[in-house]
N, C-alpha and C positions, 0 to 999 in steps of 0.2 A: 221343409222338404222331408218327406218320409222315404225310407228305403224299403224295397220289396223284401219279403222274408227270403232267407237263403234257401234255395231249393237244392235238393240232392243232385249230384252230378250223374250224368248217364254213364253207366259202367258196362263192361263186357260181361254178359251173363255166363260165359264159359269159364271165366276166371272167378267171378264173384261168389259162387257157391263155396261155403266154408271149406269143405274137403279139398276142392280143386285149388282154392287160394293157398291152402297149406302146402299142397304139392308144388305149386308154381313158386312159392316163396322159398321152399327148400331147394328146388332145382336152380333157382336164380343165384343161390349162394355157392353152388358147386359146379364143376365142369360136367360131371355126370354122377349118378347115384344108382346103386343096385336096389332091387325091389325090397330086400330085407331092411336096408337103411331107411327107405321111405316108410316101410311099415312101422319101424321104431320111432322115427321123427314125427310122423303124422298121427300115430295112434289109431289108424284105421284098421279095419279087418282086411284080410287078404282079398276077399270078394269085393268089398267096397273100394279098396285101392285099385284093384284091377279094373273095375267098372269106370272109375273116374279117370284113370290113365288112358283107357280106351277112348273116352270122350275127348280128352285133351289131344290124343294122337289123331283122331278123326278131324279135329279142328285145326290141325297143323301146328300145334303149339309144342308138342312133345314128340321126340323120336325115341322109339323103343327098339333095342337090339337084343335078340335072344340068342344065347350062345351057351357054352359049357365051360366050367372050370374043372378040369379033370372029367369026372363022370357026373358032376353035379350041375344041373341047369342054372344058368345065370341070366337074369334079365337086367339090362342096363337102360337107364332112362336119362335123357338130357333135353334141355330146352332147344328148340330150333331157333334160328335167327328171328323168325316170325313170332315165336312164343316169347322170346326175350324182349322183343320190341313191344308186344302186347302187354306183358307184365309191367314194363317200365311206364307205358301209357297209363295203365290202371293205377300204378303207384303214384304217379304224378297227379292224376285226377283226384285221388283220395287225399293226398297231402294238401292240395290246393283247397279242397272242400273243408278239411279240418282246420286249416289256417284261417280261412274266411269265416268259419263259424265262431272263432274267438276262443277264449279260455274256457267258456262253459261248454263248448262242443256243439254239435248239431242238436236241434230240438228233437225230442223223442218221437214226434209224429212224422219225421222225415226220414225216409230210407232211400238209399240210392236206387235209381231206376235202371233196369237192365235194358241194354240196347244190343242189337246184333253187332258183331265185330266188323 
């Protein structure tokens, strides 16, 4: 009896992009983070981080609050309950995929397929 090759799991394309995955993983580990903290932890440029945060906010995964600390603008970001659930689903899908692939990992010709959330 032969087994079919392991296919990549369907994943959420909003999370799967490397920059957005980095943002989501960072926000999953904290209650909220300011823009400067995200800049530092993700290594993205201001424009790139802003663009990816906008996409995550439009998808309902991130809530962004703009305020001031004294006279200095402060942008706070946090995962929404929907975003936290989506990230946990993504994490579980990837963990299951990697465990099923075995110690050698997935074959190089298989990449996760993106699906709509």
